[in-house]
C-alpha positions in Angstrom: 17.5 -22.9 23.9 20.2 -20.5 22.8 17.8 -18.8 20.4 15.2 -18.5 23.2 17.8 -17.1 25.7 18.9 -14.5 23.1 15.3 -13.6 22.4 14.7 -13.0 26.1 17.4 -10.3 26.2 15.3 -7.9 24.1 12.4 -7.7 26.5 13.7 -4.9 28.7 12.8 -1.4 27.5 12.7 1.8 29.5 9.5 3.7 29.4 10.4 7.3 30.3 8.1 9.5 32.4 5.5 8.5 34.9 2.1 8.9 36.4 2.4 11.9 38.7 6.1 12.4 39.7 7.5 8.9 39.5 9.2 7.2 36.5 7.6 4.1 35.1 9.4 1.2 33.6 7.5 -0.9 31.1 9.0 -4.2 30.0 8.4 -5.2 26.3 8.8 -8.7 25.1 7.6 -10.2 23.0 -10.8 -28.2 5.0 -12.7 -25.7 6.6 -14.4 -29.0 6.7 -17.7 -28.3 4.9 -20.7 -29.3 6.9 -22.9 -31.7 5.0 -26.5 -30.7 5.0 -28.7 -33.7 4.3 -31.7 -32.5 2.5 -34.6 -34.8 3.3 -36.7 -33.4 0.4 -40.4 -34.2 0.3 -42.5 -34.1 -2.8 -44.9 -31.2 -2.4 -47.8 -29.9 -4.4 -47.5 -26.4 -6.0 -48.8 -23.4 -4.2 -51.7 -23.2 -6.6 -52.7 -26.8 -6.0 -52.7 -27.5 -9.7 -50.0 -30.4 -9.7 -51.5 -33.8 -10.4 -50.3 -37.2 -9.1 -48.2 -37.8 -12.3 -46.3 -34.5 -11.7 -45.7 -35.5 -8.1 -44.4 -38.9 -9.1 -42.2 -37.2 -11.6 -40.8 -34.9 -8.9 -40.2 -37.9 -6.6 -38.3 -39.7 -9.4 -36.2 -36.6 -10.2 -35.4 -36.2 -6.5 -34.4 -39.8 -6.2 -32.1 -39.4 -9.2 -30.5 -36.3 -7.6 -30.0 -38.1 -4.3 -28.3 -41.0 -6.1 -26.1 -38.6 -8.0 -25.0 -36.9 -4.8 -24.3 -40.2 -3.1 -22.3 -41.2 -6.1 -20.3 -38.0 -6.0 -19.7 -38.5 -2.3 -18.4 -42.0 -2.8 -16.1 -40.7 -5.6 -14.8 -37.9 -3.3 -14.1 -40.5 -0.6 -12.1 -42.5 -3.1 -10.2 -39.5 -4.1 -9.4 -38.7 -0.5 -8.0 -42.2 -0.2 -5.6 -41.8 -3.1 -2.0 -41.7 -1.9 -0.2 -38.6 -3.1 3.2 -40.1 -2.5 3.2 -43.9 -3.0 7.0 -43.9 -2.8 6.8 -43.8 1.0 5.3 -47.3 1.2 7.9 -48.6 -1.4 10.9 -46.9 0.2 10.1 -47.9 3.8 8.5 -51.2 2.9 5.6 -50.1 5.1 1.8 -50.1 5.4 0.4 -46.6 4.8 -3.0 -45.1 5.5 -4.3 -41.7 4.4 -5.2 -39.5 7.5 -5.8 -36.1 5.9 -5.8 -34.7 2.4 -6.2 -31.1 1.2 -6.3 -30.9 -2.6 -7.0 -27.1 -2.7 -5.3 -25.4 0.3 -5.1 -22.0 -1.4 -1.6 -21.3 -0.1 0.4 -18.9 -2.3 3.3 -16.5 -1.7 5.0 -14.0 -4.0 8.7 -13.4 -3.5 8.4 -10.7 -6.1 6.1 -9.6 -8.9 7.5 -12.4 -11.1 8.5 -15.1 -8.7 6.0 -17.0 -6.6 5.4 -20.4 -5.0 2.2 -22.2 -4.0 1.2 -25.3 -2.2 -1.0 -27.2 -4.6 -1.9 -30.2 -2.4 -0.8 -31.9 0.8 -1.4 -35.2 2.6 -0.7 -36.9 5.8 0.0 -40.6 5.9 0.1 -43.0 8.9 3.0 -45.4 8.5 3.4 -48.7 10.2 4.8 -52.3 9.7 8.0 -50.9 8.2 11.5 -52.2 7.8 13.6 -52.0 11.0 16.0 -49.7 9.3 13.2 -47.4 8.2 12.3 -46.6 11.8 15.1 -44.0 11.9 12.7 -41.6 10.3 10.4 -41.9 13.3 12.8 -41.8 16.3 13.1 -45.6 16.1 9.4 -46.1 16.9 7.2 -48.7 15.2 4.8 -46.2 13.7 4.8 -42.6 12.6 3.4 -40.0 10.2 4.6 -38.3 7.0 3.4 -35.0 5.6 3.9 -34.7 1.8 3.2 -31.5 -0.1 3.2 -30.7 -3.8 4.4 -27.2 -4.7 4.7 -25.1 -7.8 7.4 -22.5 -8.4 6.6 -19.9 -11.0 9.6 -17.9 -12.3 8.2 -15.4 -14.8 11.3 -13.2 -14.6 14.1 -13.0 -17.2 16.7 -14.3 -14.7 17.4 -17.7 -13.3 16.6 -17.9 -9.6 18.3 -20.1 -7.0 17.0 -22.0 -4.0 19.1 -23.8 -1.4 16.2 -26.1 -0.3 15.8 -24.4 3.1 12.5 -25.4 4.6 11.2 -26.0 8.1 8.0 -27.2 9.7 7.4 -26.0 13.2 4.8 -27.3 15.7 1.9 -25.1 16.9 3.5 -24.6 20.3 6.9 -23.8 18.9 8.6 -26.7 20.6 9.3 -29.1 17.8 10.8 -28.8 14.3 9.4 -31.5 12.1 12.4 -32.9 10.2 12.3 -32.6 6.4 12.8 -36.0 4.6 13.2 -35.3 1.0 14.5 -38.8 0.5 10.9 -40.0 1.1 10.0 -38.5 -2.3 11.1 -40.1 -5.5 14.0 -38.1 -6.8 12.3 -37.6 -10.1 9.5 -35.8 -8.3 11.6 -33.3 -6.4 11.2 -29.6 -7.2 13.9 -29.2 -9.8 14.8 -27.8 -13.2 15.6 -30.7 -15.5 17.4 -28.4 -17.9 20.4 -27.9 -15.5 22.5 -30.2 -13.4 22.4 -27.5 -10.6 19.6 -28.6 -8.3 19.4 -25.1 -6.8 18.9 -23.4 -10.2 15.5 -22.6 -11.8 15.4 -21.0 -15.3 13.7 -17.8 -16.0 10.4 -17.9 -17.8 9.6 -21.4 -16.5 7.3 -23.1 -14.1 8.3 -26.1 -11.9 6.3 -28.6 -9.8 7.7 -31.0 -7.2 7.2 -32.5 -3.8 8.8 -32.6 -0.4 8.1 -34.5 2.8 8.5 -34.4 6.6 8.3 -37.2 9.1 7.0 -37.1 12.7 6.5 -39.3 15.6 3.1 -40.2 17.0 3.7 -38.0 20.0 4.5 -35.0 17.7 1.6 -35.6 15.4 -0.9 -36.0 18.2 -0.3 -32.4 19.4 -0.3 -30.8 15.9 -3.2 -28.8 14.7 -1.9 -26.1 12.3 1.9 -26.2 12.1 3.9 -23.6 10.3 5.7 -24.4 7.0 8.5 -21.9 6.1 10.1 -21.9 2.7 13.3 -19.8 2.4 13.3 -16.9 0.0 14.9 -17.5 -3.4 18.0 -15.6 -4.5 19.8 -14.3 -7.6 23.2 -15.2 -9.1 23.7 -18.1 -6.8 24.4 -15.6 -4.0 22.3 -16.1 -0.9 22.8 -12.4 0.0 20.8 -11.4 -3.1 17.5 -12.5 -1.6 14.2 -12.1 -3.5 11.6 -10.9 -1.1 10.8 -12.6 2.1 10.4 -16.3 3.2 7.1 -18.0 2.4 5.2 -18.8 5.6 2.2 -21.1 5.4 -0.1 -22.5 8.1 -0.8 -26.2 7.2 -4.0 -27.4 8.9 -3.8 -31.1 10.0 -7.5 -31.3 11.0 -10.7 -29.3 11.3 -9.5 -27.5 14.4 -6.4 -26.5 12.4 -8.5 -25.2 9.6 -10.2 -22.8 12.0 -6.9 -21.7 13.5 -5.4 -21.1 10.1 -8.3 -19.0 9.1 -8.0 -16.8 12.2 -4.2 -16.6 11.7 -4.7 -15.4 8.1 -6.5 -12.3 9.4 -3.6 -11.2 11.6 -0.8 -8.9 10.7 2.0 -11.4 10.0 4.6 -10.4 12.6 6.9 -13.0 14.0 4.6 -13.8 16.9 2.4 -15.3 14.1 4.9 -16.6 11.6 7.4 -18.1 14.1 4.8 -19.5 16.5 6.1 -17.3 19.3 2.7 -16.4 20.7 -1.1 -16.8 20.0 -2.8 -13.5 19.4 -6.4 -12.6 20.1 -7.3 -9.3 18.5 -9.7 -7.1 20.6 -9.5 -4.0 18.5 -8.3 -3.1 15.0 -8.5 -0.4 12.3 -6.9 -1.7 9.1 -7.9 0.9 6.6 -6.5 4.1 8.1 -4.2 4.9 5.2 -2.9 8.2 6.4 0.1 9.5 4.6 2.9 12.0 5.4 5.7 13.1 3.1 9.3 13.6 3.9 11.0 15.2 0.9 9.4 12.9 -1.6 9.4 9.8 0.7 5.7 8.9 1.3 5.1 7.2 4.7 1.6 5.7 5.0 0.1 4.4 8.3 -2.1 1.7 6.9 -3.6 0.3 10.1 -3.2 -1.2 13.6 -4.2 -4.3 15.5 -4.3 -4.7 19.3 -4.2 -8.2 20.6 -4.0 -10.1 23.9 -0.9 -12.3 23.7 -0.4 -15.8 25.0 3.1 -17.1 24.5 3.5 -20.6 23.1 5.2 -23.2 25.3 8.6 -22.6 23.7 8.6 -18.9 24.5 6.8 -18.6 27.9 10.0 -17.7 29.7 10.8 -14.9 27.2 7.7 -13.1 28.4 8.1 -13.7 32.1 9.0 -10.1 32.9 5.5 -9.0 32.0 3.9 -10.2 35.2 0.7 -12.2 35.8 -1.8 -9.7 34.3 -1.0 -10.6 30.7 0.6 -9.1 27.6 -0.9 -6.8 25.0 0.7 -6.3 21.6 0.2 -3.5 19.2 1.1 -4.2 15.6 1.1 -1.3 13.2 1.3 -1.6 9.4 3.3 1.0 7.5 4.2 1.5 3.8 7.3 3.5 2.9 7.5 4.6 -0.7 10.8 6.2 -1.8 9.9 8.9 -4.2 13.2 10.7 -3.5 16.6 10.4 -5.3 18.2 9.0 -2.2 18.6 5.3 -1.2 17.2 4.4 2.3 18.4 1.6 4.4 15.5 -0.6 5.5 17.1 -1.8 8.7 17.5 1.8 10.0 13.9 3.0 9.6 13.3 4.1 13.2 9.9 3.6 14.9 8.8 4.6 18.3 5.7 5.3 20.3 5.0 8.3 22.5 2.5 7.6 25.3 0.1 10.2 26.6 2.2 13.1 25.2 4.8 13.0 28.0 4.2 9.8 30.0 6.9 8.0 28.2 8.4 6.6 25.0 8.3 2.9 23.8 10.6 1.5 21.2 9.6 -1.1 18.6 10.3 -4.7 19.3 12.4 -5.6 16.3 12.8 -9.3 17.2 9.1 -9.7 16.8 9.0 -8.1 13.4 9.8 -9.4 9.9 13.5 -8.9 9.1 14.1 -5.7 7.1 17.5 -5.6 5.4 18.9 -4.0 2.3 18.3 -0.8 0.5 15.0 0.9 -0.4 16.0 2.5 -3.7 14.3 5.4 -5.4 11.1 4.3 -6.9 10.7 1.3 -4.6 8.3 0.8 -1.7 8.3 -1.5 1.3 5.7 -2.7 3.8 6.8 -2.6 7.5 5.1 -4.2 10.5 6.0 -2.6 13.8 5.4 -4.3 17.1 5.1 -2.7 20.6 4.4 -4.8 23.8 2.8 -3.7 27.0 2.0 -5.2 30.4 -1.8 -5.5 30.3 -2.4 -3.7 33.6 -0.3 -0.8 32.5 -1.8 -0.7 29.0 -5.2 -0.2 30.5 -4.2 3.2 32.1 -2.8 4.6 28.8 -5.0 6.9 26.7 -3.1 8.2 23.7 -0.4 6.9 21.4 1.6 8.7 18.8 3.6 6.7 16.3 6.8 8.4 15.0 8.6 7.1 11.9 12.1 8.3 11.2 14.5 9.9 10.9 15.3 7.8 7.8 19.0 6.8 7.4 21.5 5.6 4.8 23.5 2.4 5.0 26.0 4.0 7.4 23.1 4.9 9.8 23.6 8.6 9.0 20.3 10.5 9.2 18.8 11.7 5.9 16.4 14.6 5.0 17.5 16.8 7.8 16.3 14.3 10.4 12.7 14.9 9.6 10.1 12.4 10.9 6.5 11.5 10.3 3.9 11.2 13.1 0.5 9.5 13.3 -2.1 9.4 16.0 -2.9 5.7 16.7 -6.5 4.9 17.5 -7.2 3.2 20.8 -10.4 1.4 21.8 -10.8 -1.0 24.6 
């Protein structure tokens, strides 16, 4: 609740100017399961009518063999789906387990840098019942529950050892529940670890590591999950958490067919915190994602890559944070920018200013930093960074606006002192309702 209350304080922004003579305040807040096609193939004669009965019989025989092969493959797949990924659960809890859902090829991969990445190779959900009394602590003392187990692979192709504090979270679709990690439900020998060191947080350079983790949930929690969000903390260098490598890995983990569809839609969205932190559901009604307009500020190239407009529906956990937007609804604009530092001067990522001018002189709107990925550290010469910038509107007010101009800059150093003589880059933002 403290997090939500703090979040709510950012949703008041003054929009300067007005329609006519009055000032206007604008508050800103905030497997696809493949369908099986049963082919009831019939033996048919050739278009020229030249096939004889023997050829037709041969066709029937071949079709029968093919059908039997397909049926055999389906049975084998069903057996594979019933294979328990993490049999240690049944052993550790002295419980009965049943496979509920398996995804052996989720296609989930995240790069922390050009050399360091992690991917989810496979995941599975088990129903757990008939367990030891002491094991019920994993399921809020209930007689049954569910466990998500996922296998992941860390690739460290860099020359340096990387470190990982084991920080991971699984959040429900509605943002209300954090599904507790239970690494003890995985055999210690199968944890993600580097056997060449006694430091469980250290992973050697030039190596690849595979291991598993698990989360437990109650029946009530499981019943409302469709596509929860798994977040894996960024790795770091020199056993110093302040030396982060890239950004956290964020994956949508579908629990059913509906979740597969939700995850597919989510993957097409700009990954602001409304998406990655389950703050709100977004329904895009207009986008242009290949604008790629560039301006130069003394060697620093700022590119406006694209924009998405979406109707926003806050999740249950964050409804109160958007309450100042009235009953008409909320519209979010998320703009994607790339800043490439071709100058000789370091730039502080946190102090890259962004704001939106509305209808030339109607007013100015400032970006909603709490809904954007966290940008910290220095953008050194030769480096580039992608920025997502979020602006929020009351839907009824958004509908009267006609023109938006996105201003980036002035750029600043680590002391927040303006650089490059306070120059800025400006872009016209397309609008289409």
